[in-house]
C-alpha positions in Angstrom: -9.7 -30.9 -9.4 -6.0 -30.7 -10.3 -3.3 -30.2 -7.8 -1.2 -27.0 -7.7 1.9 -26.9 -9.7 4.8 -28.2 -7.5 7.1 -25.5 -8.7 4.5 -22.8 -7.8 3.9 -24.4 -4.4 7.6 -24.4 -3.6 8.0 -20.8 -4.8 5.0 -19.7 -2.7 6.4 -21.4 0.4 9.7 -19.6 0.0 7.9 -16.3 -0.7 5.8 -16.7 2.4 8.9 -17.2 4.5 10.5 -14.0 3.1 7.3 -11.8 3.2 6.4 -12.1 6.9 6.5 -8.3 7.4 3.7 -7.8 4.7 1.7 -10.8 6.1 1.9 -9.3 9.7 0.7 -5.9 8.4 -2.3 -7.6 6.6 -3.2 -9.6 9.8 -2.9 -6.5 12.0 -5.2 -4.6 9.7 -7.8 -7.4 9.9 -7.5 -7.5 13.7 -7.9 -3.7 13.9 -11.1 -3.9 11.8 -12.6 -6.6 14.0 -12.1 -4.5 17.1 -13.9 -1.3 15.9 -17.0 -2.2 18.0 -15.1 -2.3 21.2 -13.4 1.1 20.7 -14.4 4.1 22.8 -16.0 7.1 21.0 -12.9 9.3 21.1 -10.8 6.6 19.4 -13.6 6.0 16.8 -13.8 9.7 16.0 -10.0 10.0 15.6 -10.0 7.0 13.2 -13.0 8.3 11.3 -11.4 11.8 10.9 -8.2 10.1 9.6 -10.2 8.2 7.0 -12.3 11.2 5.9 -15.5 9.9 7.5 -18.0 12.4 8.9 -18.3 12.2 12.7 -21.5 14.4 12.7 -24.8 14.1 10.9 -26.3 16.8 8.7 -27.7 18.7 11.7 -24.2 18.8 13.3 -25.1 16.2 15.9 -22.5 13.6 16.9 -23.1 10.3 15.2 -22.5 8.2 18.4 -20.4 5.2 18.9 -22.6 2.6 17.2 -23.2 4.6 14.0 -19.5 5.7 13.8 -18.3 2.1 14.2 -20.8 1.0 11.5 -19.5 3.8 9.2 -15.9 2.7 9.7 -16.8 -1.0 9.2 -18.7 -0.2 6.0 -15.5 1.3 4.5 -12.9 -0.8 6.1 -10.8 -3.2 4.1 -7.3 -4.5 4.1 -6.9 -4.6 0.3 -3.7 -2.5 0.2 -2.0 -4.7 2.8 -3.2 -7.9 1.0 -1.9 -6.6 -2.4 1.5 -5.6 -0.8 1.8 -9.1 0.6 0.9 -10.8 -2.8 3.3 -8.5 -4.6 6.1 -9.6 -2.3 5.3 -13.3 -2.9 5.2 -12.7 -6.6 8.5 -10.9 -6.5 10.2 -13.8 -4.6 8.4 -16.6 -6.5 8.9 -15.2 -10.1 12.6 -16.0 -10.5 12.0 -19.5 -9.2 9.1 -20.2 -11.5 10.6 -18.6 -14.6 14.0 -20.3 -14.1 12.2 -23.6 -14.8 11.0 -22.3 -18.2 14.5 -22.2 -19.8 
């Protein structure tokens, strides 16, 4: 297996140092998802409503804490935060990498 390009490694280190806000948002998203199971019903219902997830079944009965947490977990991801972080790293790293191509 080959090692990473030294220029790319250097550029990514600089990018990580400058993109801490995006990394923190990604990590906070991941922490929030992991805690769904410990939330109370009212907080779960509020989160579900914000995400467009039904809080009642077809007979208009409340889903309950466990089912609601499962619904949230099934649709939860931090892709947006991850891509924002990667875009920041790319923006910082690109000039460093491309300057070596001249």
